[in-house]
C-alpha positions as CSV (number, residue, x, y, z in Angstrom):
1,Y,24.1,61.5,-25.8
2,V,21.0,58.4,-25.3
3,N,20.1,55.7,-22.7
4,P,21.1,52.2,-23.7
5,A,19.1,50.6,-20.2
6,P,15.5,51.6,-21.7
7,R,16.8,49.1,-24.9
8,K,18.7,46.5,-22.8
9,L,15.4,46.3,-20.0
10,P,13.4,44.5,-22.5
11,R,15.8,41.9,-23.4
12,V,16.3,41.3,-19.8
13,L,13.0,41.0,-18.4
14,G,12.9,38.4,-21.5
15,T,15.6,36.8,-20.5
16,V,14.7,36.1,-16.5
17,V,11.0,35.5,-17.5
18,L,12.8,32.6,-20.1
19,L,15.2,31.6,-17.1
20,I,11.9,31.6,-15.0
21,A,9.8,29.6,-16.9
22,V,12.7,26.8,-17.7
23,L,13.2,26.2,-14.0
24,V,9.3,25.3,-13.0
25,V,9.2,23.4,-16.3
26,M,12.1,21.2,-15.5
27,G,10.9,21.3,-12.2
28,N,8.2,19.8,-12.6
29,A,9.9,16.9,-14.6
30,V,11.3,15.7,-11.4
31,E,10.0,13.3,-9.2
32,V,11.9,11.5,-5.9
33,I,9.6,8.9,-4.9
34,P,11.2,8.1,-1.1
35,S,12.4,5.1,0.0
36,G,9.5,1.9,0.8
37,F,7.3,3.8,-1.6
38,T,7.0,3.2,-5.5
39,G,5.5,6.3,-7.3
40,V,2.3,5.4,-9.7
41,V,2.4,7.6,-12.6
42,T,-0.7,8.4,-14.4
43,T,-0.7,10.2,-17.7
44,F,-3.9,12.2,-18.5
45,G,-5.3,9.5,-15.9
46,Q,-5.0,7.4,-17.6
47,I,-2.3,4.4,-15.0
48,Q,0.8,2.7,-16.7
49,E,1.2,-0.9,-15.6
50,K,4.5,-0.2,-14.2
51,P,5.7,1.7,-11.1
52,M,8.4,3.9,-10.7
53,P,11.3,3.2,-8.1
54,N,12.1,5.0,-5.5
55,G,14.9,7.4,-6.1
56,F,15.0,10.0,-8.6
57,N,13.1,10.1,-12.0
58,W,11.9,11.7,-14.6
59,K,7.9,12.2,-15.5
60,I,6.5,14.7,-18.2
61,P,5.5,17.9,-16.7
62,F,1.9,18.7,-16.8
63,V,0.6,15.3,-18.1
64,Q,2.3,13.3,-15.7
65,E,1.4,12.6,-11.8
66,V,2.8,10.3,-9.5
67,L,1.0,8.9,-7.2
68,Q,3.6,7.4,-4.2
69,V,1.9,3.6,-3.0
70,N,3.6,2.7,0.7
71,N,5.7,-0.6,0.2
72,K,6.5,-1.1,3.7
73,Q,5.5,-3.1,6.4
74,Q,2.5,-2.1,7.6
75,D,0.1,-2.8,10.4
76,I,-3.6,-3.0,10.6
77,Y,-5.4,-3.7,14.2
78,L,-8.6,-5.1,15.0
79,E,-10.9,-4.9,17.7
80,G,-13.2,-6.9,19.6
81,Q,-14.4,-10.6,19.5
82,I,-13.9,-12.5,17.3
83,W,-16.2,-16.1,17.5
84,S,-15.1,-19.4,16.1
85,E,-15.0,-23.0,17.4
86,A,-12.5,-25.1,17.0
87,S,-13.0,-28.4,14.5
88,D,-14.0,-29.7,17.6
89,Q,-17.3,-27.4,17.2
90,T,-15.9,-25.8,21.2
91,V,-16.9,-22.2,21.0
92,V,-13.6,-19.8,21.6
93,Y,-13.8,-16.2,20.6
94,L,-10.1,-14.8,19.3
95,E,-9.8,-10.9,20.3
96,G,-6.9,-8.1,19.2
97,V,-5.8,-9.3,16.9
98,T,-2.9,-7.1,14.6
99,V,-1.9,-8.3,11.6
100,T,0.5,-7.4,9.3
101,Y,1.3,-7.4,5.3
102,Q,2.9,-5.9,3.1
103,I,2.7,-4.8,-0.9
104,L,4.6,-5.8,-3.1
105,P,6.6,-3.1,-5.3
106,E,5.5,-4.8,-9.0
107,R,1.8,-5.2,-8.3
108,S,1.6,-1.0,-6.6
109,A,0.1,-0.2,-10.3
110,W,-2.7,-2.6,-10.0
111,I,-3.2,-2.5,-6.4
112,F,-3.8,1.3,-7.0
113,A,-5.3,0.7,-9.6
114,N,-8.1,-2.0,-8.5
115,V,-8.8,-1.4,-5.1
116,S,-10.9,1.8,-4.0
117,D,-9.5,3.2,-0.7
118,Y,-6.6,0.4,-1.0
119,T,-4.8,2.6,2.8
120,N,-7.7,1.4,4.0
121,N,-10.1,-1.3,2.1
122,L,-6.7,-3.5,0.9
123,V,-7.1,-5.9,4.5
124,S,-11.0,-5.4,5.2
125,R,-12.5,-6.5,8.3
126,T,-14.3,-9.1,6.5
127,L,-11.5,-11.0,5.0
128,V,-9.2,-11.2,8.6
129,D,-12.2,-13.1,10.4
130,S,-13.1,-15.6,8.0
131,A,-9.4,-16.4,7.7
132,L,-9.0,-16.5,11.5
133,K,-12.4,-19.0,11.4
134,T,-10.7,-20.6,8.8
135,A,-7.8,-21.4,11.5
136,A,-10.0,-21.8,14.1
137,K,-11.8,-24.9,12.5
138,S,-8.6,-26.4,11.4
139,L,-7.8,-27.3,14.9
140,A,-8.5,-29.3,17.9
141,S,-9.7,-27.2,21.4
142,E,-7.2,-28.3,22.9
143,D,-4.3,-26.7,20.1
144,V,-7.0,-23.6,19.3
145,T,-5.4,-21.4,21.9
146,N,-1.8,-23.0,21.1
147,R,-0.4,-19.5,20.0
148,G,2.1,-21.6,18.2
149,L,-0.7,-22.9,16.1
150,I,-2.7,-20.7,15.7
151,E,-0.9,-17.2,14.5
152,P,0.9,-19.1,12.0
153,A,-2.4,-21.3,10.6
154,A,-4.0,-18.1,10.5
155,R,-1.7,-16.0,8.7
156,E,-1.3,-19.0,5.7
157,S,-5.3,-18.8,6.2
158,L,-5.4,-15.1,5.2
159,Q,-2.5,-15.3,2.5
160,A,-4.8,-18.0,1.1
161,A,-7.3,-15.9,1.2
162,M,-5.5,-12.2,-0.3
163,D,-4.0,-14.3,-3.1
164,E,-7.3,-14.6,-4.0
165,K,-8.7,-11.8,-3.9
166,Y,-5.8,-10.5,-5.4
167,G,-3.7,-12.3,-7.0
168,A,-0.8,-14.3,-6.2
169,D,2.4,-11.7,-5.0
170,T,0.2,-9.4,-5.0
171,V,-0.6,-8.7,-0.5
172,K,2.8,-11.0,1.2
173,V,0.8,-11.7,4.8
174,I,4.1,-11.5,7.2
175,K,2.2,-11.9,10.4
176,V,-0.8,-12.6,12.0
177,V,-0.8,-12.1,16.3
178,I,-3.9,-12.8,18.3
179,A,-3.6,-10.9,21.9
180,N,-5.8,-13.0,23.6
181,M,-8.0,-16.5,22.7
182,D,-10.4,-18.2,25.2
183,F,-13.1,-20.8,24.8
């Protein structure tokens, strides 16, 4: 009597190994991007211009890597005082500034490729300071501490600075809130 089990063992083992290999490859071919994010696809380190939309996506396993960029509204809070002057050269300070901004999804790959450490450097302190000083300078001393006037002017000034630095339709400045202003 010859036991048939030893001959079937290599086949079964080979099938199991092949099945595991297929599952690993298929698992690496799928990328799920959560809502509010886009994926930046790199192929051997080369960034593709078109971002990957949120949801279920395919990628080339072991060749492409997908990095997520946050396209939700984000806040940056700037502590300390920012000194400026009104149009009539009255000295004023602003403090506790919060900027709400959003990276537009279609420009995510460009931001990822061109702005080093974009999560911390996209909206820089110097850019915000300059925009706030420009906004304050555009208003008279009786209007410079009026939130209804200074905050929209600061938002427009910051949006213009962001468009000049990164190009139009890259970053949207949604709101600028100034906690305190005084002469």
